[in-house]
N, C-alpha and C positions, 0 to 999 in steps of 0.2 A: 440506139445511138449512144456513143460514149464521147464525152468531152472532157478535156483537161484544162483547167484554168489555173494559170501560174500567177497568183497574186504577188508573189515575191518580186516579180519583174514588172509590176504595174506601177505607173507613175502618177496615178490619180488619187485624189483625196478620198477619204473614207465614204462620204455621202455619195459621191459620184460612183465609186466602186460598187457600192450596194445597189444603186440603180442599174448599173451595167450588168451586174450579176443577175439581177431580176430579169432584165430584158433578154439576156443570154439563155436563161432557163426557160423562159416562155417561148422563145423563138430561136433555138440554137443554130438554125441554118440561115435565118433571115435578119440577123443583127450583126452590126459591125463590132467585131470582138477584139478589144484592145489587148486583153490579157490571155486570150485563148492560145494554149500551147499546142493542142492537138485535137482533132476531130476525127472520129472513126465510126463508120457505118458498120456496126457489129451485127446487123440483121435482127436485133432484138427490138421489141416494141417499146420497152421502157427506156428512159433516159438515165444513163449513169453519168454522174457529175463528180469529177475528181478535182478537189480544190487543194492547191499547194499554197500553204500559208505558214510563214516562219519555218520553212524547211521541212514541214510535215505534210503528209497527204491525208486529206479527209474526204471520204467517199459517201455519197448518197445515191440510192437507186430510186428513181421516181417513176412509179408504175402508171400513172394516169395524169390527166391535165389538172385535176383537183390537187394532187400532191405537188405538181410543178408550181401551181399558183400559190399554194401555201408556203412553199420554200422561197419562191420569188419575193413574196411579201415580207417574209421574215429576214431574208438576207443571210449574212455570214453566221448569225447566231444559230440558224437551223443546223448547220454542220456541227457546231460545237455541242448543241443539245443532243444530237444523235450520238455523238461520241461519248457523252457522259450518261447515256441511258435514257435521255428524254426522247420525246418525239417531236417531229416538226409540227408546226401549227396545224390545228385540226383540219382535216380534209375529208 
């Protein structure tokens, strides 16, 4: 499954946005998604999350529930760590 989250069009404050991101990553089909721009069933078992933030796209591919949970707990920082060569929280 692939989801696109457009944070640039989100009207929520930072703490709420982090909780919303976490809930969306944990349950992409069962959470009311305020900033979700697109959901696509690509037939793949992993979850691809594309985050649009400050006009740039940041992408993470989460292969299992442990990775989803680690990124959900870490929030937006997980996307930035990945782009700077770090890894999401241990999973």
